[in-house]
VOPAGU-2260 file (C-alpha; in pm, 1 decimal, decimal comma):
REM VOPAGU-2260
SITE   aa  ch    i         X         Y         Z
SITE  ALA   A    0  -10062,1  -16132,0   -7239,4
SITE  SER   A    1   -9833,8  -16213,5   -7527,4
SITE  GLU   A    2   -9649,8  -15913,7   -7549,0
SITE  GLY   A    3   -9393,5  -15933,0   -7286,0
SITE  LYS   A    4   -9272,0  -16267,0   -7490,7
SITE  ASP   A    5   -9088,5  -16128,5   -7762,2
SITE  GLY   A    6   -8735,4  -16136,6   -7627,0
SITE  ALA   A    7   -8662,0  -15797,3   -7688,6
SITE  SER   A    8   -8508,0  -15665,2   -7361,3
SITE  ALA   A    9   -8144,0  -15612,0   -7585,9
SITE  ALA   A   10   -7985,1  -15353,7   -7375,7
SITE  GLU   A   11   -7991,2  -15311,3   -6956,7
SITE  ASN   A   12   -8136,0  -14968,8   -6962,9
SITE  THR   A   13   -8451,2  -15039,6   -7196,1
SITE  PRO   A   14   -8771,7  -15113,4   -7049,9
SITE  PRO   A   15   -8820,9  -15467,1   -7064,2
SITE  ARG   A   16   -9121,9  -15602,6   -7301,2
SITE  VAL   A   17   -9047,1  -15328,5   -7544,5
SITE  PRO   A   18   -8884,7  -15436,7   -7873,5
SITE  GLN   A   19   -8600,4  -15261,2   -7910,0
SITE  GLY   A   20   -8457,0  -15120,0   -8234,2
SITE  LYS   A   21   -8198,8  -14950,4   -8447,6
SITE  MET   A   22   -8222,4  -14835,6   -8785,4
SITE  GLY   A   23   -8387,7  -15072,3   -9024,3
SITE  GLU   A   24   -8193,6  -15025,0   -9299,2
SITE  GLN   A   25   -7873,5  -15048,3   -9131,1
SITE  SER   A   26   -7906,7  -15435,8   -9126,4
SITE  SER   A   27   -7852,3  -15468,8   -9455,5
SITE  ALA   A   28   -7474,4  -15373,1   -9402,8
SITE  PHE   A   29   -7426,6  -15714,9   -9193,7
SITE  TYR   A   30   -7617,2  -15949,9   -9472,9
SITE  SER   A   31   -7419,6  -15984,2   -9834,1
SITE  ALA   A   32   -7611,5  -16113,4  -10150,6
SITE  GLY   A   33   -7645,9  -16463,5  -10126,1
SITE  GLN   A   34   -7859,0  -16450,8   -9823,1
SITE  PHE   A   35   -8238,9  -16563,1   -9832,7
SITE  PHE   A   36   -8462,7  -16265,6   -9902,7
SITE  PHE   A   37   -8686,8  -16369,6   -9599,6
SITE  GLU   A   38   -8710,2  -16593,4   -9286,9
SITE  TYR   A   39   -9092,7  -16587,2   -9284,4
SITE  LEU   A   40   -9435,7  -16495,9   -9424,4
SITE  VAL   A   41   -9729,4  -16478,5   -9201,4
SITE  VAL   A   42  -10055,7  -16410,2   -9248,6
SITE  VAL   A   43  -10259,7  -16259,0   -8944,6
SITE  SER   A   44  -10633,6  -16254,1   -8919,3
SITE  LEU   A   45  -10859,7  -16136,0   -8668,7
SITE  LYS   A   46  -11030,9  -16370,6   -8472,6
SITE  LYS   A   47  -11341,3  -16266,0   -8250,7
SITE  MET   A   48  -11293,5  -16382,3   -7907,3
SITE  PRO   A   49  -11612,8  -16480,8   -7675,8
SITE  ASP   A   50  -11620,3  -16106,0   -7530,8
SITE  GLY   A   51  -11685,0  -15996,7   -7893,3
SITE  HIS   A   52  -11326,5  -15808,9   -7936,8
SITE  TYR   A   53  -11128,8  -15913,2   -8220,1
SITE  GLU   A   54  -10782,9  -16056,9   -8122,1
SITE  PRO   A   55  -10450,2  -16098,6   -8430,1
SITE  LYS   A   56  -10396,2  -16431,7   -8434,3
SITE  ILE   A   57  -10128,1  -16606,3   -8678,6
SITE  ALA   A   58  -10348,0  -16813,5   -8958,9
SITE  TYR   A   59  -10075,5  -16915,7   -9140,5
SITE  GLN   A   60   -9703,0  -16929,4   -9118,1
SITE  PHE   A   61   -9466,0  -17030,5   -9435,7
SITE  PRO   A   62   -9234,1  -17193,3   -9442,9
SITE  LYS   A   63   -9308,6  -17408,8   -9149,5
SITE  ARG   A   64   -8988,2  -17474,5   -8968,7
SITE  GLU   A   65   -8873,8  -17844,1   -8873,9
SITE  ASN   A   66   -8577,7  -18003,1   -8687,2
SITE  LEU   A   67   -8539,1  -17669,8   -8470,3
SITE  LEU   A   68   -8309,1  -17677,2   -8176,0
SITE  LYS   A   69   -8428,4  -17600,5   -7839,9
SITE  GLY   A   70   -8296,2  -17240,3   -7860,1
SITE  GLN   A   71   -8386,1  -17167,1   -8207,3
SITE  LYS   A   72   -8744,1  -17285,6   -8123,1
SITE  GLU   A   73   -8788,6  -17069,2   -7810,6
SITE  GLU   A   74   -8647,9  -16782,9   -8014,4
SITE  GLU   A   75   -8898,4  -16863,6   -8317,5
SITE  GLU   A   76   -9208,1  -16873,2   -8049,2
SITE  ARG   A   77   -9129,0  -16534,8   -7928,0
SITE  LEU   A   78   -9126,3  -16376,5   -8247,4
SITE  LEU   A   79   -9434,0  -16540,1   -8332,7
SITE  GLN   A   80   -9621,2  -16439,4   -8031,4
SITE  ALA   A   81   -9520,2  -16079,5   -8100,8
SITE  ILE   A   82   -9576,2  -16064,8   -8466,6
SITE  PRO   A   83   -9943,3  -16043,5   -8454,2
SITE  LEU   A   84   -9925,2  -15727,8   -8190,6
SITE  PHE   A   85   -9746,6  -15527,3   -8454,0
SITE  CYS   A   86   -9970,0  -15623,5   -8725,3
SITE  PHE   A   87  -10250,8  -15460,9   -8542,9
SITE  PRO   A   88  -10079,8  -15223,3   -8296,6
SITE  ASP   A   89  -10405,5  -15000,3   -8311,7
SITE  GLY   A   90  -10589,1  -15233,3   -8055,1
SITE  ASN   A   91  -10898,9  -15485,4   -8087,6
SITE  ASN   A   92  -11170,5  -15237,0   -8186,8
SITE  TRP   A   93  -11258,0  -15411,9   -8508,0
SITE  ALA   A   94  -11583,4  -15450,6   -8677,5
SITE  PRO   A   95  -11611,2  -15623,4   -9034,7
SITE  VAL   A   96  -11607,1  -15368,5   -9328,7
SITE  THR   A   97  -11691,5  -15382,4   -9710,2
SITE  GLU   A   98  -11409,8  -15137,3   -9836,1
SITE  PHE   A   99  -11062,2  -15095,5   -9680,9
SITE  THR   A  100  -10756,7  -14880,8   -9846,2
SITE  SER   A  101  -10479,1  -15125,1   -9787,9
SITE  GLU   A  102  -10170,7  -15010,7   -9625,9
SITE  THR   A  103   -9826,4  -15038,0   -9592,8
SITE  PHE   A  104   -9569,6  -15039,2   -9302,8
SITE  SER   A  105   -9318,1  -15173,1   -9098,7
SITE  PHE   A  106   -9174,3  -15271,6   -8757,9
SITE  VAL   A  107   -8834,2  -15385,3   -8597,4
SITE  LEU   A  108   -8767,9  -15640,0   -8334,9
SITE  THR   A  109   -8443,0  -15716,2   -8138,0
SITE  ASN   A  110   -8360,5  -16022,9   -8028,3
SITE  VAL   A  111   -8196,7  -16087,6   -7698,6
SITE  ASP   A  112   -7857,8  -16106,1   -7872,2
SITE  GLY   A  113   -7885,3  -15792,6   -8055,3
SITE  SER   A  114   -7980,6  -15927,8   -8375,3
SITE  ARG   A  115   -8281,1  -15731,3   -8526,9
SITE  LYS   A  116   -8542,7  -15860,4   -8775,1
SITE  ILE   A  117   -8788,6  -15624,6   -8972,8
SITE  GLY   A  118   -9137,8  -15658,7   -9000,2
SITE  TYR   A  119   -9278,7  -15550,0   -9370,3
SITE  CYS   A  120   -9680,3  -15547,5   -9345,8
SITE  ARG   A  121   -9937,0  -15517,9   -9619,2
SITE  ARG   A  122  -10273,4  -15473,9   -9448,2
SITE  LEU   A  123  -10540,6  -15568,2   -9685,6
SITE  LEU   A  124  -10926,0  -15642,2   -9710,6
SITE  PRO   A  125  -10950,2  -15976,2   -9905,3
SITE  SER   A  126  -11131,2  -15993,0  -10211,6
SITE  GLY   A  127  -11506,3  -16121,5  -10137,1
SITE  ARG   A  128  -11865,4  -16009,2  -10125,3
SITE  GLY   A  129  -12012,7  -15859,3   -9813,2
SITE  VAL   A  130  -11863,3  -15739,0   -9470,3
SITE  ARG   A  131  -11524,0  -15929,2   -9355,9
SITE  LEU   A  132  -11214,8  -15798,6   -9169,7
SITE  PRO   A  133  -10883,4  -15696,0   -9294,6
SITE  GLU   A  134  -10546,1  -15939,7   -9296,1
SITE  VAL   A  135  -10202,5  -15865,0   -9242,6
SITE  PHE   A  136   -9956,8  -16033,5   -9475,5
SITE  CYS   A  137   -9597,8  -15969,8   -9305,7
SITE  ILE   A  138   -9278,9  -16061,6   -9414,5
SITE  ILE   A  139   -8999,4  -16120,6   -9193,0
SITE  SER   A  140   -8629,1  -16078,5   -9279,7
SITE  CYS   A  141   -8294,6  -15922,1   -9156,1
SITE  LEU   A  142   -8249,3  -15756,1   -9459,1
SITE  GLY   A  143   -8348,2  -15366,4   -9460,1
SITE  CYS   A  144   -8475,5  -15278,0   -9799,7
SITE  PHE   A  145   -8840,0  -15134,5   -9794,0
SITE  GLY   A  146   -8867,1  -15047,1  -10130,6
SITE  LEU   A  147   -8799,7  -15397,5  -10242,0
SITE  PHE   A  148   -9016,6  -15531,0  -10024,3
SITE  SER   A  149   -9311,1  -15290,0  -10085,6
SITE  LYS   A  150   -9273,5  -15436,7  -10423,1
SITE  ILE   A  151   -9308,9  -15838,1  -10304,3
SITE  LEU   A  152   -9629,2  -15710,1  -10092,9
SITE  ASP   A  153   -9783,2  -15572,4  -10432,5
SITE  GLU   A  154   -9703,9  -15921,0  -10606,0
SITE  VAL   A  155   -9864,7  -16098,7  -10288,1
SITE  GLU   A  156  -10167,2  -15883,8  -10257,4
SITE  LYS   A  157  -10258,9  -15922,3  -10637,6
SITE  ARG   A  158  -10218,1  -16299,5  -10555,4
SITE  ARG   A  159  -10410,1  -16273,6  -10293,6
SITE  GLN   A  160  -10769,7  -16120,6  -10499,0
SITE  ILE   A  161  -10719,2  -16429,6  -10704,7
SITE  SER   A  162  -10637,0  -16709,6  -10456,5
SITE  MET   A  163  -10427,6  -16764,3  -10127,6
SITE  ALA   A  164  -10304,0  -17110,3  -10286,3
SITE  VAL   A  165  -10146,4  -16866,0  -10550,1
SITE  ILE   A  166   -9898,5  -16695,7  -10301,5
SITE  TYR   A  167   -9718,0  -16963,7  -10166,7
SITE  PRO   A  168   -9546,6  -17097,7  -10509,2
SITE  PHE   A  169   -9431,7  -16725,7  -10576,7
SITE  MET   A  170   -9274,0  -16718,6  -10226,8
SITE  GLN   A  171   -9094,6  -17012,4  -10248,2
SITE  GLY   A  172   -8965,4  -16884,3  -10548,4
SITE  LEU   A  173   -8818,5  -16625,5  -10407,3
SITE  ARG   A  174   -8701,4  -16788,3  -10095,4
SITE  GLU   A  175   -8487,5  -16997,4  -10333,9
SITE  SER   A  176   -8362,2  -16679,8  -10524,7
SITE  PRO   A  177   -7996,8  -16514,9  -10357,9
SITE  PHE   A  178   -8069,4  -16172,0  -10248,8
SITE  PRO   A  179   -7891,3  -15925,0  -10488,9
SITE  ALA   A  180   -7588,7  -15698,4  -10432,7
SITE  PRO   A  181   -7649,1  -15340,2  -10427,5
SITE  GLY   A  182   -7745,7  -15207,8  -10736,4
SITE  LYS   A  183   -7802,7  -15557,2  -10869,0
SITE  THR   A  184   -8127,4  -15737,1  -11011,9
SITE  VAL   A  185   -8303,7  -16060,9  -10965,3
SITE  THR   A  186   -8578,7  -16221,7  -11162,2
SITE  ILE   A  187   -8836,3  -16408,0  -11048,5
SITE  LYS   A  188   -9047,4  -16681,4  -11254,4
SITE  SER   A  189   -9419,4  -16685,3  -11129,7
SITE  PHE   A  190   -9686,9  -16877,4  -11274,9
SITE  ILE   A  191  -10056,2  -16726,4  -11247,3
SITE  PRO   A  192  -10345,2  -16911,2  -11340,7
SITE  GLU   A  193  -10483,1  -16787,1  -11652,1
SITE  SER   A  194  -10252,7  -16487,5  -11689,0
SITE  GLY   A  195   -9950,6  -16742,9  -11771,7
SITE  THR   A  196   -9563,8  -16717,7  -11630,6
SITE  GLU   A  197   -9460,6  -16382,5  -11527,1
SITE  LEU   A  198   -9112,0  -16272,7  -11471,0
SITE  ILE   A  199   -9068,8  -16015,9  -11188,9
SITE  GLU   A  200   -8740,2  -15786,6  -11129,8
SITE  LEU   A  201   -8634,3  -15694,4  -10808,5
SITE  THR   A  202   -8349,8  -15444,4  -10795,0
SITE  ARG   A  203   -8186,2  -15384,3  -10513,3
SITE  PRO   A  204   -8091,9  -14972,4  -10468,0
SITE  VAL   A  205   -7710,1  -14892,7  -10480,9
SITE  ASP   A  206   -7703,6  -14698,5  -10179,3
SITE  ALA   A  207   -7793,7  -14939,0   -9918,6
SITE  HIS   A  208   -7850,6  -14649,4   -9648,5
SITE  LEU   A  209   -8117,8  -14508,3   -9817,2
SITE  GLU   A  210   -8316,8  -14860,4   -9911,2
SITE  HIS   A  211   -8555,0  -14769,4   -9618,1
SITE  VAL   A  212   -8636,5  -14424,3   -9636,2
SITE  GLU   A  213   -8871,3  -14182,0   -9783,6
SITE  PHE   A  214   -8766,6  -13797,1   -9675,1
SITE  GLN   A  215   -9048,0  -13691,3   -9885,2
SITE  ALA   A  216   -9263,7  -13799,8   -9650,0
SITE  LEU   A  217   -9145,2  -13610,8   -9385,6
SITE  LEU   A  218   -9121,6  -13290,4   -9606,6
SITE  GLN   A  219   -9474,1  -13285,8   -9698,3
SITE  ARG   A  220   -9592,9  -13307,8   -9325,9
SITE  LEU   A  221   -9341,5  -13070,8   -9185,7
SITE  ASN   A  222   -9199,4  -12763,3   -9269,2
SITE  PRO   A  223   -8789,5  -12782,9   -9272,6
SITE  HIS   A  224   -8744,6  -12570,6   -8950,1
SITE  LEU   A  225   -8955,7  -12830,1   -8754,1
SITE  ILE   A  226   -8743,9  -13091,3   -8916,1
SITE  LEU   A  227   -8429,1  -12933,9   -8816,5
SITE  HIS   A  228   -8587,7  -12927,2   -8434,9
SITE  ILE   A  229   -8644,6  -13268,1   -8447,7
SITE  PHE   A  230   -8282,6  -13363,4   -8613,4
SITE  ALA   A  231   -8160,8  -13185,8   -8336,2
SITE  SER   A  232   -8347,1  -13344,3   -8071,5
SITE  ALA   A  233   -8243,0  -13677,6   -8189,8
SITE  MET   A  234   -7938,6  -13613,9   -8238,5
SITE  LEU   A  235   -7864,7  -13559,7   -7881,4
SITE  GLU   A  236   -8066,8  -13850,1   -7806,6
SITE  ARG   A  237   -8381,9  -13728,0   -7654,5
SITE  ARG   A  238   -8736,3  -13877,5   -7623,4
SITE  LEU   A  239   -8942,4  -13820,0   -7957,4
SITE  ILE   A  240   -9314,9  -13946,6   -8003,3
SITE  PHE   A  241   -9470,0  -13880,2   -8329,0
SITE  LEU   A  242   -9854,6  -13912,8   -8390,1
SITE  ALA   A  243  -10054,2  -13985,7   -8706,2
SITE  GLU   A  244  -10349,0  -14167,0   -8712,6
SITE  GLU   A  245  -10218,6  -14420,0   -9029,7
SITE  LEU   A  246   -9964,8  -14671,9   -8940,9
SITE  SER   A  247   -9799,0  -14588,3   -9272,6
SITE  VAL   A  248   -9741,8  -14251,5   -9231,6
SITE  LEU   A  249   -9594,5  -14337,6   -8889,4
SITE  SER   A  250   -9340,0  -14592,8   -9019,3
SITE  GLN   A  251   -9254,6  -14370,5   -9328,3
SITE  CYS   A  252   -9140,2  -14076,5   -9090,1
SITE  ILE   A  253   -8992,8  -14248,6   -8805,6
SITE  HIS   A  254   -8768,9  -14405,2   -9046,2
SITE  ALA   A  255   -8722,1  -14112,0   -9217,5
SITE  VAL   A  256   -8594,3  -13920,5   -8929,6
SITE  ALA   A  257   -8362,8  -14196,6   -8819,6
SITE  ALA   A  258   -8204,5  -14193,0   -9134,8
SITE  LEU   A  259   -8120,6  -13800,9   -9114,5
SITE  LEU   A  260   -7835,4  -13916,0   -8859,7
SITE  TYR   A  261   -7649,0  -14104,6   -9102,9
SITE  PRO   A  262   -7389,4  -14236,7   -9085,3
SITE  PHE   A  263   -7474,1  -14244,0   -8687,1
SITE  THR   A  264   -7712,7  -14520,4   -8598,7
SITE  TRP   A  265   -8003,6  -14436,8   -8356,7
SITE  ALA   A  266   -7914,7  -14724,1   -8061,1
SITE  HIS   A  267   -8235,4  -14708,5   -7833,2
SITE  THR   A  268   -8539,0  -14809,1   -7786,4
SITE  TYR   A  269   -8733,2  -14748,9   -8159,0
SITE  ILE   A  270   -9066,5  -14857,8   -8227,5
SITE  PRO   A  271   -9234,3  -14718,3   -8585,2
SITE  VAL   A  272   -9625,0  -14789,9   -8407,4
SITE  VAL   A  273   -9599,6  -14857,2   -8070,1
SITE  PRO   A  274   -9928,4  -15121,8   -8010,4
SITE  GLU   A  275  -10195,6  -15025,7   -7770,9
SITE  CYS   A  276  -10106,2  -15235,3   -7473,4
SITE  LEU   A  277   -9728,7  -15116,5   -7499,6
SITE  LEU   A  278   -9816,7  -14689,3   -7449,8
SITE  ASP   A  279   -9662,7  -14726,9   -7101,6
SITE  THR   A  280   -9345,0  -14713,6   -7288,0
SITE  VAL   A  281   -9372,7  -14337,7   -7309,2
SITE  CYS   A  282   -9293,6  -14341,1   -6914,3
SITE  CYS   A  283   -8950,7  -14486,3   -6993,1
SITE  PRO   A  284   -8645,3  -14247,6   -6836,1
SITE  THR   A  285   -8406,6  -14356,1   -7146,6
SITE  PRO   A  286   -8426,1  -14240,1   -7463,4
SITE  PHE   A  287   -8699,7  -14369,4   -7743,2
SITE  MET   A  288   -8797,3  -14278,5   -8072,0
SITE  VAL   A  289   -9179,9  -14388,9   -8125,3
SITE  GLY   A  290   -9487,0  -14337,7   -8332,6
SITE  ILE   A  291   -9822,2  -14372,4   -8138,9
SITE  GLN   A  292  -10185,7  -14332,5   -8294,0
SITE  ARG   A  293  -10322,3  -13971,9   -8285,8
SITE  ARG   A  294  -10634,3  -14126,1   -8095,0
SITE  HIS   A  295  -10418,7  -14211,2   -7782,8
SITE  LEU   A  296  -10250,6  -13861,4   -7750,5
SITE  GLU   A  297  -10535,3  -13817,1   -7438,4
SITE  ARG   A  298  -10366,9  -14101,6   -7283,9
SITE  VAL   A  299  -10008,3  -14038,9   -7375,6
SITE  LEU   A  300  -10029,0  -13692,0   -7197,0
SITE  GLU   A  301  -10154,5  -13849,1   -6929,3
SITE  GLN   A  302   -9886,9  -14047,8   -6849,8
SITE  PRO   A  303   -9615,8  -13908,2   -6599,1
SITE  MET   A  304   -9325,4  -13867,1   -6856,2
SITE  GLU   A  305   -8994,9  -13714,6   -6849,3
SITE  GLU   A  306   -8930,8  -13442,9   -7107,3
SITE  ALA   A  307   -8996,5  -13546,7   -7438,9
SITE  LEU   A  308   -9087,4  -13367,7   -7814,7
SITE  ILE   A  309   -9417,4  -13485,2   -7929,8
SITE  VAL   A  310   -9446,2  -13394,7   -8278,0
SITE  ASP   A  311   -9803,4  -13417,9   -8462,2
SITE  LEU   A  312   -9780,9  -13546,7   -8833,4
SITE  CYS   A  313  -10122,9  -13457,0   -8928,3
SITE  GLU   A  314  -10136,0  -13098,4   -8789,3
SITE  GLY   A  315   -9784,3  -13044,6   -8901,4
SITE  LYS   A  316   -9680,6  -12911,3   -8574,0
SITE  ILE   A  317   -9473,6  -12971,2   -8252,9
SITE  ILE   A  318   -9721,3  -13006,5   -7977,3
SITE  ARG   A  319   -9494,1  -13038,7   -7650,6
SITE  ALA   A  320   -9080,4  -12965,5   -7676,9
SITE  VAL   A  321   -8800,0  -12917,8   -7448,9
SITE  GLY   A  322   -8776,1  -12541,5   -7503,1
SITE  ASP   A  323   -8420,4  -12511,4   -7635,3
SITE  GLU   A  324   -8463,0  -12671,7   -7999,9
SITE  GLU   A  325   -8369,1  -12350,3   -8185,2
SITE  GLU   A  326   -8054,7  -12299,3   -8010,2
SITE  ILE   A  327   -7888,3  -12660,0   -8048,1
SITE  LEU   A  328   -7778,4  -12636,8   -8400,6
SITE  PRO   A  329   -7522,0  -12349,8   -8459,5
SITE  ARG   A  330   -7684,0  -12087,8   -8644,1
SITE  LYS   A  331   -7478,5  -12086,2   -8938,4
SITE  LEU   A  332   -7508,6  -12444,8   -8999,6
SITE  GLN   A  333   -7855,3  -12450,4   -8942,0
SITE  SER   A  334   -7938,9  -12204,5   -9213,5
SITE  GLU   A  335   -7729,8  -12350,8   -9480,9
SITE  MET   A  336   -7935,2  -12657,5   -9413,0
SITE  LEU   A  337   -8218,5  -12459,7   -9436,2
SITE  VAL   A  338   -8174,5  -12333,0   -9780,5
SITE  SER   A  339   -8092,4  -12693,8   -9855,9
SITE  LEU   A  340   -8411,2  -12847,3   -9761,8
SITE  ASN   A  341   -8617,7  -12528,9   -9889,6
SITE  LYS   A  342   -8470,1  -12557,6  -10225,1
SITE  HIS   A  343   -8622,9  -12950,4  -10226,8
SITE  ASN   A  344   -8948,8  -12834,2  -10079,5
SITE  ASN   A  345   -8986,9  -12578,6  -10373,9
SITE  ASN   A  346   -9274,7  -12746,2  -10581,9
SITE  ASN   A  347   -9112,6  -12599,9  -10880,5
SITE  ASN   A  348   -8810,0  -12834,1  -10866,5
SITE  VAL   A  349   -8952,5  -13174,6  -10967,5
SITE  HIS   A  350   -8769,3  -13456,3  -10827,3
SITE  THR   A  351   -8778,2  -13808,7  -10816,3
SITE  LEU   A  352   -8828,5  -13979,8  -10459,8
SITE  GLU   A  353   -8471,4  -14106,1  -10523,8
SITE  GLN   A  354   -8371,1  -13755,7  -10581,0
SITE  VAL   A  355   -8511,9  -13593,4  -10327,6
SITE  ASN   A  356   -8388,7  -13903,7  -10102,9
SITE  THR   A  357   -7987,2  -13785,4  -10218,0
SITE  LEU   A  358   -8044,6  -13444,7  -10189,6
SITE  VAL   A  359   -8182,3  -13447,8   -9815,7
SITE  SER   A  360   -7929,7  -13712,0   -9720,4
SITE  GLU   A  361   -7653,1  -13491,9   -9863,6
SITE  ALA   A  362   -7742,9  -13185,3   -9666,1
SITE  PHE   A  363   -7735,1  -13381,3   -9364,7
SITE  VAL   A  364   -7432,1  -13583,8   -9427,8
SITE  LEU   A  365   -7226,1  -13235,0   -9479,4
SITE  PHE   A  366   -7326,4  -13091,4   -9174,8
SITE  PHE   A  367   -7219,1  -13396,9   -9007,9
SITE  VAL   A  368   -6857,4  -13356,6   -9216,5
SITE  ARG   A  369   -6867,2  -13020,0   -9112,5
SITE  LEU   A  370   -6932,6  -13057,9   -8747,1
SITE  VAL   A  371   -6686,2  -13408,5   -8683,8
SITE  GLY   A  372   -6537,0  -13487,9   -8996,1
SITE  HIS   A  373   -6194,8  -13427,0   -8833,7
SITE  TYR   A  374   -6245,6  -13733,2   -8604,7
SITE  GLY   A  375   -5995,4  -13941,3   -8816,1
SITE  SER   A  376   -5690,1  -13691,5   -8708,8
SITE  HIS   A  377   -5773,2  -13760,6   -8370,1
SITE  ILE   A  378   -5743,3  -14136,0   -8333,8
SITE  LYS   A  379   -5412,6  -14229,5   -8193,3
SITE  TRP   A  380   -5269,7  -14521,0   -8315,9
SITE  GLY   A  381   -5066,4  -14761,4   -8111,9
SITE  ARG   A  382   -4826,6  -15021,8   -8220,9
SITE  SER   A  383   -5048,7  -15283,2   -8200,6
SITE  GLY   A  384   -5290,9  -15125,4   -8437,9
SITE  SER   A  385   -5580,9  -15010,4   -8199,5
SITE  GLY   A  386   -5675,0  -14670,4   -8204,1
SITE  SER   A  387   -5784,7  -14468,5   -7907,6
SITE  PHE   A  388   -5982,5  -14131,5   -7990,4
SITE  GLN   A  389   -5835,9  -13792,3   -7811,3
SITE  GLU   A  390   -6182,3  -13655,8   -7746,7
SITE  ARG   A  391   -6041,8  -13333,5   -7570,6
SITE  PRO   A  392   -5826,2  -13209,9   -7820,6
SITE  PHE   A  393   -6060,8  -13308,4   -8089,3
SITE  CYS   A  394   -6342,4  -13082,2   -7924,9
SITE  LYS   A  395   -6063,0  -12805,6   -7897,3
SITE  ALA   A  396   -5986,5  -12861,9   -8248,1
SITE  VAL   A  397   -6337,9  -12652,8   -8348,9
SITE  ALA   A  398   -6274,2  -12279,1   -8348,1
SITE  SER   A  399   -6667,4  -12163,2   -8397,2
SITE  LYS   A  400   -6822,8  -12115,4   -8013,2
SITE  SER   A  401   -7155,4  -12270,1   -8109,9
SITE  CYS   A  402   -7015,6  -12584,0   -8267,6
SITE  ARG   A  403   -6786,9  -12660,0   -7992,8
SITE  ARG   A  404   -7108,9  -12626,4   -7717,8
SITE  LEU   A  405   -7292,8  -12909,5   -7960,4
SITE  LEU   A  406   -6963,6  -13090,0   -8009,6
SITE  LYS   A  407   -6952,0  -13150,5   -7642,5
SITE  LYS   A  408   -7277,9  -13264,4   -7585,4
SITE  PHE   A  409   -7250,4  -13476,3   -7904,7
SITE  VAL   A  410   -6960,4  -13680,8   -7784,8
SITE  LYS   A  411   -7132,9  -13808,5   -7486,1
SITE  THR   A  412   -7405,0  -13960,2   -7696,2
SITE  ASN   A  413   -7432,3  -14349,3   -7772,4
SITE  MET   A  414   -7470,5  -14308,7   -8115,3
SITE  PHE   A  415   -7118,5  -14125,7   -8131,0
SITE  SER   A  416   -6939,2  -14403,8   -7872,6
SITE  LEU   A  417   -7090,0  -14659,5   -8110,9
SITE  PHE   A  418   -6946,4  -14514,8   -8428,1
SITE  ILE   A  419   -6582,5  -14390,1   -8245,9
SITE  GLU   A  420   -6575,3  -14771,1   -8169,1
SITE  GLU   A  421   -6612,1  -14901,6   -8484,3
SITE  ALA   A  422   -6324,2  -14659,7   -8611,6
SITE  GLU   A  423   -6073,4  -14707,6   -8337,4
SITE  LYS   A  424   -6112,8  -15078,6   -8466,6
SITE  SER   A  425   -6053,7  -14989,9   -8842,7
SITE  ARG   A  426   -5771,2  -14846,4   -8928,9
SITE  ILE   A  427   -5811,5  -14595,9   -9264,1
SITE  PRO   A  428   -5437,6  -14450,4   -9299,2
SITE  GLN   A  429   -5538,8  -14067,2   -9256,1
SITE  GLU   A  430   -5385,7  -13804,9   -9348,0
SITE  GLY   A  431   -5056,0  -13669,6   -9071,6
SITE  ASN   A  432   -5118,8  -14036,3   -8893,6
SITE  GLY   A  433   -4726,2  -14184,2   -8994,3
């Protein structure tokens, strides 16, 4: 099977063969404006096998890459083997249909060197008569920018209903356009037979860390109380499994949970939709955040699994918990966050998606500011300009017992260590540090 060849054992503690990943939108920090919008557009269709099953195969890849060096060629082959699996993660039980509601979802693949690629997918039924099979248009990019790529996929879908041939000039135009800086717009000219030349404006949001996120998706499915239990579990880097039938729901909700951790980054196995053949990921002893289609619940529960939080997004409830979720967050901070979340959850307040994103994100950022905002004054700077973080005085500086208890656990997490490593490198003059 090809699932093992995605070059994805990024960290030693990761089970091999599982594409690892961190927050998709974090990548946008590493890619400045002027980059390519995307690396590939791949069309994945279902091919009937001799046993009557359908298997996803790449039907088309744009651009075709010539003159690749040996290492690049191997990496490209690994990538192209992993993609079909993630475009049709729901197994091989397909049958031709006359109607299919198109859906949008995404996945993250991590290369051996730790660099990440995001696959933005639109699964749709090609226009035509009679029964036919859905196909997936997947754009592979290093850039985390979900809203922008959804808009590009809208254009692809519109053209697909006319003819495949109309898609490529549009994608070529996109490939020749520079990726805009945050808040900026790029205009792409596109010709469609019978409707003439269109101008398509693609705007990149100002706030990069919310580019990949729809908190609304989470608020619609889970009450604020449960969201805080999930956040607390993620903060302590536990195992989290989300269940839903629709790929788009899993994909949106998991991106939203990971984004609640900002300015920290989930640094472990992260698979918004686990392909059926990788379901044994849930036996993995290290932390993970994964989405599984609800029809596989029985299989998941049968696996020998370490403690995990299992969240059913269809029913809006937690199916399995460790048991201490209520006690992790300090009471006072928890009730402040509940007030904020309930405010945005109140139907009398009609907020746009962007407003909801900003309001929810602010509540969680404020929580981190209260808990760890004093970290800067506990970095000791040496003469050479390198810093070293003083963990004990940092924890002791917190007066509240419950905050201190949480802090002692949080400083041991991978995400806090990575955050502090960055802070020790970049000296920003802090008050009181001569």
